[in-house]
N, C-alpha and C positions, 0 to 999 in steps of 0.2 A: 587591888586589881590593877594590872598594868594598863596603860593607854591602849586604845584600839585604833587600828588603821582602817579607814573607810575610803573606798575608791568610788568616785562618781562615774557612772557609765553614761554614755551619750545615747539616748533613746529617741533621737530626732535628727533631722537634717539628712546629709548625704554620707554618713559614716558607713552605711552599707547600701548597696544598690537596691533599687526597687525590687521587691519580690524575695529579698534575701534577709529580711529582718529576723527570721527564725535563727540565724546564726548568732544573734545576741545571747541566746541561751548558752552557746558554746563559750562565749566570753565570760559569762558568769561562772560556768564550771571551771574555766581556767583560773579565775580569781580564787575559787575555793581550793583548787589543787595547789596553788602557790602559797596558801596560808593567809590570804587577806581576811581581815576580820569581818567586814561587811561591804556590800555594794549598795549604792543609792541611785535612784532615778528621779527625774524632774517631771513637771506636769504642765501641760496646757491642753484644755479641752477644745477650744477653738482659738483662732487669732484673727484680730481685725487687720485690715490692710495697712493701717498706719501704726508702725512700731516705734515711733519717735519718742514716746513717753517712757520707754524702758529705762529704769533708774540706775542701771549698773553699767553704763557705757554703751557700746554698740551691740545691738541684739544679734545673737548668733544664728543667723539664717533669715529666711523670708517667711511671710505668712502662708505661703503655699507648700512649705516643706512638710514632710511626714512627721508625725509626733505620736509615738506609741503611748497608749494609756498605761500609767505606771503600775497600778494594782494588778491589771491583767497580765502585764509582763512579769511582775514579781511572782505571780502564780505559776507561770511557766518556769521561772527559775527554781521555785520551791520543788517542783516535780523532778528537777534534774540535779539537785544538790542535797546535801545532808546537814551541813554545819554552818555555812556562811550566813551572817546576818543580812536581812532584807529590809531596805529602808526606802522611804520617800523623802526627798529633800529638794524641793518641797512638793507636797500635794496641796492643791488649792481646795481645801476641805469644804468651804461654803458652797462650791458648785455641785456637791453631791447632796441629795436629800439625807438628813442625818441618820434616819433609820436604815437606809440602804447602805450608807457608809459603815455603820456599826455592823451590819450583817456581813458585808464584803470583807471587812477587816478581820472580824472574828473567824470567818471561814478560812481566810488565808493563813491566819495565825495557827489555827488547828491543823491545816494541811501541812504547814511547814514545821510543825513541832515547836511552836512558840518562838519563831525567829523574826517576826514582823515588828518594825518600829515605824511610826508615822511622824515624819517631819511635816509640819503643816504651816500654812500662812494664808494670807488673803489674796496674794497675787497683786498685779498692778494695772491690769487692763480692763476697762469698763465693758468692752465688747463681750468678754466672757460672761459677765453677769447678765448683760442684756440677752445673750443667747439662752441663758438658763432661766430667764424670766425673773431675775432677782435685781435688787437695787444695789448698785456699786457703793452708794453712800452708807449702806447698812452692813458692809462687808465685815467690819469688826464684830458687830453683834452676832452676825451669822456664824462667824468662826467660833465665838464663845459657845453659842448654842450647839454647834456640831460637836465640840469636845464634850460639853456637859451631857448631851444626849447619848453619846457613845458610852461615857462612863456609867450612866444610869442603865442603859440597855444591856451592858455587859454584866450587870448584877442579876441574880435570880429574880424573876418577875413576880408579880406584875410591876411594870414601871409606871411611876407617876412623876411627871416633870412639867413645870410651867416656868418659862424663863423669858417671857415677853414676846419674842418672835416665834416661839415654839411651845406647843402644849402636847403632852403625851399622857394618856390615862388608860389604865387597865390593859396594857399591852405586854406581850412577851416576845423576847428576841433570843433565840437559841440556835446554835450553840454559843456559849461564852468563849472568849479567847482561852488559849491553852494555859497561859501563865497567870498566876494570881494577881489581881489588880488590873488585869486587862492589858491591852497593847500600849506600850509607852508612847506618849506624845512629846515630840520636840517642837517647840514654838520658834519660828524663824522671824527675823527682822530686827530693826533698830529698837533700842530700848527707850522709846518714848514712854511716858507714864502709864498709858493704858496697856502697852505691850509688856512692860515690866511687871505690872500686876497680873497680866495673863500668864506669864511664865511662872510666877510664884504660886499662883492659885491653881493653875491647871496643867502646868508643864512638868515633864520629867527631865527635860533638857532644853538648852537654848542653842539655836543655830544663828550665829552672826552672819552678816554679809560675807560672801567668799572673798571680797576684796578688803575686808576690815584688817588693818594692821594689828600686830600682836598687842600693842599698847592699848588700843581701843577695846579689844577682847578682854584684856586684863581688867580694865576699868569697869567694863560691863559686868564681868563675872563677880567682881568685888561688890558692886551695887546689888546684884541679884542675891548673893549670899548674905549680905547684910539685911536685905528685905526678907529673905527666908527666915532668918533668925528672929527678926521683929515679928513676923507672922506666926512664930512658934513651929516653924518647919525646920528640920535638920538641914543646914546648908550643904552638908556632904551628900545629900540625896539628889542634888541637882547636877546633871551632867552638862558639859559645855564642849562644843565642837569648835575647832579652829582649822582654817584652811591653810595649807602650805603650798606655795608655788614652787615649781622646780627651778633650780638655778640654771642660768644660761651660759653656755660657753661663748667665747668670742666668735661672733658670726651669727649668734642667735639660737644655735641648736641647744636642746635641753641636755642637762647633765644629770642623769638619773642618780649616779653615785653620791652626789653631794646634796640631794634634795633635803635630807634631814640633818644636815651638818649642825645647824643651830637649834635642833629640836629640844634637847634637854633644857636649855635656858628658856625657850619659849614655853615649855610645859610648866616649868617652875614659876615663871612670872604670871602666867594666865590661869593656872590650875585646870587647864583643859583636860578632859578625859578621853576625847576622841579627836583624831587627826584626819583631816580630809585632803585627799589629792584627787584631781580630775584626770581621768584617762586622756581627755582631749588636750591636756597640757603637754602630753608627750607624743601624741600621734593624731593626725588629721583623719585617719580611717581605721577601721578594724581590718588588719592585714594578716591575721593568722599568727602573729608573734606576741600575742597578749600574755600568754603564760610566762614567757621569758621576761617581759617587762614587769609583770606582777611579782614574779619570783624575786627579781632584784629589789623591787620596792619593799616587799615583805622582809627580806633578809636585812636590808639596810635599816629598816624601821626597828626591827627587833634588836639590832646591835646597839642602837642608841636609846631606845625606849624601854627595853626589857620585856617586849611583847613575845 
């Protein structure tokens, strides 16, 4: 299977004027028409006023900016498209009650014809957990419970599960997702020991930090595949995403045509299966020229990656 191109769409901030967020569906259909493999959306349920703890540099926006809920938005995409993959990257899964997450994801997977993939993580802001009545200190255990509960609820019932912070007994959750095995989970974040174990035991793929250099992704992918083999799991079953930033012309403008210039070497060194680019790296707004941009990206990507 050739590598897949994933485009991150901005579902927050001022990329569209207030009242015009419905146009984001047109952006998704433009991505499908251009041949993009998948689109992904990010998540915040609420934001606290202090964003200084954001771990990836300067936070893109303010706490008062609009932020569209990703599963709801992907459902709108599903109704307007036929083929393109629909992803979260990431969904802060612990903020959703596990049974409700399982139901919503299975419903969306059914409606979309089996196109949903869930990139999940714990997030970084305690205020979101406070607003949900949850302990930020328990975020890792809550994420594990959410994944485990979904896996169990997506099997024919009755479901029986006890994992410390969650107990399910004699419950049924239908429909199940469209694809066998359920909706794939991509686990995001740095590979500290607990997260490495989480990817190996629970994940279908790994999403490193968007700013992680290729060497760091390669080292992490090698560690994961060795851990998969040690755990008796086929290392080839694990997917890995790498983010590629556009090249900049002199003066700072993005140069679309050379974005993937070094991609073959990057793919060979990292073993990545999915390549991520952010629409926001090329434009500060949705301006109606998205299909042209996506078309150039898809064509350039296919030329070097064989997609």
